C-alpha positions, 0 to 999 in steps of 0.5 A: 219161084216166087218174087219173094224167094228171088228177092231172098236169093239176092239177099243171100248173095249180099250176105255171102259177100259181106259176112266177115268176122265169124259167127257172132258178126254173122248173126248181126248181119242175118238180123239186118238182111233177113229181119230188118231190111226185109222181114222174111222171118221174125227176130224171135224166129232168127234167135231160135234158129241160131239157138238150134244151131248152137246145140247142133254139131256143125257150122252155126252160121251155115245152119242158121242161114239154111234154116231161114231158107227152109222157112222161106221156101222149103227144101229146094230154097234151103239147098240153093241157099247152102250152095250160094253160101259155101261155094265162093269162099271154098273156091277161093281157098281151093285156089289158094291151096293150089297157088301155095303148092306152086309158089312155095317152091319159089319161096315167094309165098312163104315170104309174103305170109311171114306175118300171117302165122303169128296173126293166125295165132293171135286170132285163135288166142282171141277166140279162146279168150272170149269163149272162155269168158262166156263159158268157164263160169263155174268150177265144173266148166273150168274142170272140164276145160282143163281136163280136155286140155290135158287129154288132148296134149297127152293122147294126141288122138283124133278120137279124143274129141268125140269122146271128150265131148260126149263125156262133158255133155253127159256130166253137165246134163246129169248134174244140171237137169231137173228130175221132172224132165222125163215126162217132157222127153217122152212127149217129144219122142212120141211126136217124132216120125219113126220113118224120118228118124230111121232115114236120117240115121241111115244117111249119117251112118252110110257116109260115116262108113264109106271110108272103112269099106273102100279098099285103100289100094283103090285109085279113088281111096284118098278122096273117099277117105278125105270125105269120110274124115271131114264128114266124121269131123262135121258130126263131132264139131260143136262150137263152130269154126273156133273148134274146127282149128284144133280138130283139123290141126290134130288130125291132118298135121299132127297125126296124118302129116297131110300138110305141115304146120306152116302151110296150115296156119297160113291158110287159116290166116288167109281164110280170116280175110275172106267173107263167108263160112269159116268151114271153107278152110277145109277146102284148103286142107283137102286140096293141099292133102291131095297135093301131098300125095302127088295128085295134080290140078284136077285132084286138088280141086276134087280134094277141096270139093270133097272136104267142104262138102264132107264137113258141111253135110252133117250139119245141113242134114241135122238142121233140115231134119230137126227144124220141123219139130224144133218147137218141142225139142227146144223145151228139153232141159237135158239138151240145154244142160248138156251144152254147158259141158260141151262148150267147156270141153270145146274151150279146152280144145281151143286152148290145147290147139293154141299150145300145139300151134305155137310150138312150130313158131318157137321162141321167136321175138317177132312172132310173139310180138305180132301174135300179142299185138293181134290179140290186143288189137282185137280185144281193145279195138273194133278192128276186124280180123280181115284188116289185120290179115291184110296188113300182115300180107302187105308187111310180108310183101313190102318188107 
């Protein structure tokens, strides 16, 4: 490994332990560590990688960072970068889930986290508000977002998400794409290696089908089903961590009852206080799911591992497959215009998630006050979520 690659790994560690604030803040840090401090790639290349991550399902920050690693040192360095980025926060969230399961019996954990749930709701509301301002700029996008809210609340089914995303993308692509696009599309697909395309598709389908072909009575069935559940969601999540919350809540709390709303919100709020990828929250959900079905410490650790790997693998495979021909792909107007509808539907999911997440709290004056205060602080000051979450933990501990 070259000196430049070792220096890059050092900077990945620095980025991992300072990357607070979600995808938007992460982009500024990526610019600082990998363009300004040491020019591993150009600013134009970084912005293009970030744009690629935005049009792919999966965690945008993770895909952008892995893409940088691929450009600097190929596949090996990209995988090392991925592991350095996800392991620390996933390990902390798995430990938090194990601790929650133990402390909750003594009422201590729930007492300490009394203010965490409304803080988490304030963070979700702030994310929905900011995304809506950028995305809901036309009658079509407002209509698609509203339809997504209604369908999510009425049907309460995990399969609403992929179907709504597909329909939203198709509608906006059909309305906005110029007719002259067809010639460029033919040129692009003529440059794709058919063997790579078949290999890529096979890997995605193989993992997606694992949950269906394993007998449910197998002692390994729950970890494998969890992997399939998170892998499937990893294929369907557009919009990053903000969309992750409604997907996870609908499937694992509302539908499957693997954990309750209180523990879900507490884990989400805690994750906001950590650096690293928002998708590490899935390790918390996976570990608690295993605890619900009577698995011990080893099983909970396994649950955290399969969850975070399952949710991240589709995005990792996608970005490593697409980066080599991104120069052609980014010219396709159909992809660009379909993202308008996909983003609008994603906003609808977040709004629906907020409504569903508020229900367990009820008409609690204290909770509504903390939630509103969190939203106002985030909207009108530069205080970041980790400091608000830390303040909430301290209030729960001392009051």
